[in-house]
N, C-alpha and C positions, 0 to 999 in steps of 0.2 A: 218698919219701913228700910229699905237698902240704903246705905250711906257711904259717901267717900270721904277721903281726907280733904280739909283745903285749909288756908290759912285766912282766918276771919279777923274783924275788931268788933267791937262791942261797944267802943268807946274812944274818944280823942286823946291822944297821946304819944309818949316815945316807944320806941319798939318792944318795951315791955305789954305794951296792949295786945300787941300781937299774938294770936292763939291758933296751935294747931288742934283741930279738932273735927270729930265727925258733922257732914252735912247732907241733906237728903240728896239723892242720887239722882241728878237731871233727865226729865225726858224729853224729849223734842218733839214739839209741835207739826203742823204743817208748814211747811216750806223751811225747817230747820233740820239741822243735823249734830248729832252728838259726836264730840271729840274728847276721845282719849288722850289727854294732855300728857308730853313726855317733859316737854322743858316751857319755861316761862322765863321771861326777864323783869327785872326792876327798873324804873322809871321814877324820876324826882317827883311825878305826879301821884307816884304810891304814898311817898314820904309826906307831902301835901296833906293827900287825901286822910291817912292814918294821924296826921296832926288836928285835922279839922280846917283845913285851908282848901278848899271848904269843906265845910262838915255834911257829911251825907247820911241819909237813913242807915240803922244799923239793926242787926249786924250786916255786915258787908263782906265779902270776898274780894280782896287786893287784886291788883295785877290787870294791865291792859295787853301785853303782848303773849303770844303762845304760839307752840308748834306741838304736833301729835298725829294720831291715826282716827282718820274718820270712821267711826264704827262699823258704818251701813256698808262701806265699800272695800276698807284696808287700806284706801288711799293715805299717802303721807301728806300733811298738809300745814299751811302755815294760816295765822287767822289777821284778819284785816281789823285793828282794834275801833276804827271806826265807824259805827254801825248807823248808816243812813235810814232816817224813818222820816216820812212827809218833809224831807228836805232840809231836816236838822241832823248834825253826827251825835251821837251817842256814843261815848266813850267807854268800854269796858275798863271796870274797876271804879270806875268815877259816877256815870250814871245808871248802872247797874253790876250786879255780880260780873267780879272778872276771872283769870286764868289761873292765880296761886291755888290750884285745885287739882284732883286727878283727871276730873272730866269738865266738860262746859258743854252747852247747847246756844248754838249761834245760828242766824240765819244762814243759808246754804249760799246765798252769793257773797258771805265774806269770808270764804275759803278758797285757798289757791293752792296749787300742788307744789311739793318740794322736791327740786331734783334731786339725785343719790349723790351729786357734787356737796349738798350743805346738809351739816349734821342738824340733829332738832335744836342743838344750841345755838349754832347759826341762825337758822331761821327764826327762832325767837328772839335774836338780839338785834333784828332790824325795823319790823313794823313800826311803832311808832315815832321813833327817832328819825328816821330814813324819810317816813310821810312828812314830819314836820320838817325836816332839812331840805327837802326837795320843794315844796310849798315856798319855803322862803328866799330859795335860790332862783329857783327856774320861774315860778309863777308871779312872786312880789317882788323879787329884785331884777329878774329877766336878765339873769347871767348870762355873758357872751362868751364863745370860747376867745383864749388869751389873755382873760382880764384876771385882776390879782383879786383875790379874797382873802381879806382878814379874820380869824376866828380866834376868840379868847376862851383860854382853858381847855386844852384840848383833849382832858381826861373825861370830861362829859360825855355822857351820849349823845345830844343834838349837835356837840362841838366836831365829834369823830365823824361823824354821820356827815355832816355839812365837807368836813375834808376829804372823806370818801368820795362824797357826790361831786364834788367842786372838781375833782381830779377827773373824774369820769366823763363831765360836762366839758374836758378841756380848757378848765380855768389853770391858774397857779395861785400856789396856796401858803399864806403864811399864819403860822398858830403859836399861839403862847403855853406856856405853863412855867409854874414856880419849881417845878422837879425836870432837872436834866434829864434823869433815867424815863421820863415820860417822853420827853423831846427826842430824845434819841430813838426810842421804840415807834415815836411817831414818824420819824424819818424812814425807819427803812419798812414798818407794815402799813403806814398810809402814803408814802410815797411826797409826803409833804416836800415844798421847795425851800420854805425858810423857816428858821424855828426861832422863839425869841424867849428868853427867860425872864417873864415879867417880874419878878422878885428882884433880879440884880441889873438887868440891862434897862439901856433907855429905850424903852419901846418905840417913841415916836420917830427918834434916829433910825433906828433900825429898820423900820417899816419903810422910811424914805429912802436911806441905802438900797434896800432890797428893789425898791418898785424905780430906781433911778430919778428918785424926787418928786415924782407923781404922785403917789399915794395909792389907795387902794380902793378900784375901782365898786367894791362891794365889801361893806363890814357887817360881820354877823354877831349880833349884842345879844346876850344872855345873862350879863350880870347886872346891869342897872349900875345904881350910885357910884360905885366904886370905880367902875370902869369908862364912864359915859363922855367925860371930858377928853379922855385920849383917844376915844373911837372917833368923835368928831377930828382931830388932829390928824389921824392916819387916814382918815377919809380922802381921797382924791378931790379935785374939784368937778364939780356936778357926779359926784360920787353916790350912792345907796347905804343907807344903813337901814338893817331890817333886824325888827325886834320882835323875840318870840317869849321873853321872859326878862325878872330883874331879880337874881338871888339876893344881891344885896340892897336892895330897894328900889322903888318904883319912882322917886321923885328927885332925881337929879337936879342941879341948876341947868335949865333948859339953852345956857348959852347962845341966845338967839341970833347974835352976832356972827357966830360960826357958819350958821344956816345960811344966811344970805351973802354972804361974803363968799363963801365956795359953792353957794347954789345947790345945797345938799337936797336929796330928798329921803323923808323919812318912810319906812313902810312897817306897819305892824302885820304880825302873821301867827296864826294858831291852827294847830292841828292839819289837817288836810283833806281833801276829796277823796272818792273811791278813786278818779282818775289819775290822780296824784299817786295815792298809794301804788296803783296799776304800774305808773312811769318810776317808781323807785323800785318795784319788786322786778321791773324789766332787766332792770340795770344790776341789780344783784344775781338774778339765774343766769345773766349773760358773763357773770365774773367778772364787770365792769366795776364795781362799787359791792365790796365785802364787808361786813358788819364784823367789829373785834369783840372777841370775847374776852374779858378782863379774868372772870373767876367763875366758878361753879360750885353751889350748895344743894344739899338735899333740902327738898321741901321743907322737913321739920326744922331745918336750922335757918328758917327766913330772918328771925330776929339777926341772925347775924352779919346777912346779907345786907340788910338794911343799915347796922351798924357800919360796914366798910361803905356803902355809898354815902351814907350821912358824912363820914369822916374824909369824903373826897379822895381816897385812895387810888381808885380806879382809873385805868385806862381802856376804857370800851365799856361793854355791859357785863353788869353781874347778873348770873344766872341762877335759876333753880332747876334742879332736876327732879324731876318726877318720875316715880317709879311704876311701873307698866305691868 
């Protein structure tokens, strides 16, 4: 049987469980298309799945984001990683085999053309995080033009996507990092308005000063226990805190008094719909919100790519380049 190369896991664990190996050559069925992948990105979802959080049936090809060439038409395409089936979203790499492979079969409706202005690497860098961040900002928090958005940890994929989209939607942005180098790049490449070194600066005071004492209308919270109390402090009166993850723990003290004193609203958010993907896609294609590529590794070096992502060294997306 013809085979292609892919990155698979056969057990839960660290980067050492990643295998670069032959897998069966996928064949499209009715309503599907074969994509010869040229680039795929890493998300923290890949790390969680690899670790068994959640544990998935194995062997499993990782990867949610991918861009390449549609085999039947020769068109350059990017894949929407959220496949809607019977009203439910199934995410590539989590609910089925993913994009860290030379080829993948997906429904035709999940494919979108890539303009010549975007490389395969740039196209692979945006789908999951931009779809997630768009839902957080536009759908859940109902972000309005001119509002201040506070974003933790600008090196992360969702954080950098949120910064790019917030600017595209006409908002003003405050971002944090413990790295002055990342903050300088964020000012230059993402055109953020205010940067705060959360390892050195007084985050609450800096956010108040930036917003003229009012606080941020929207706080993008992905960290959880380590940042929760500060998030409530930097939020404006009647502000909105929108949560899509908790990398340092999901059970911080509730601090309920802050919620009623400031009349805050809390929104949970996860992934996004096809319409939200298309809204983010339109902003990217128009050049109004561009994804950042941090680094590019060959597909065979996926272990090194995972190690970089887990070390938190990146600003933007870690990409796997796939030979054609």
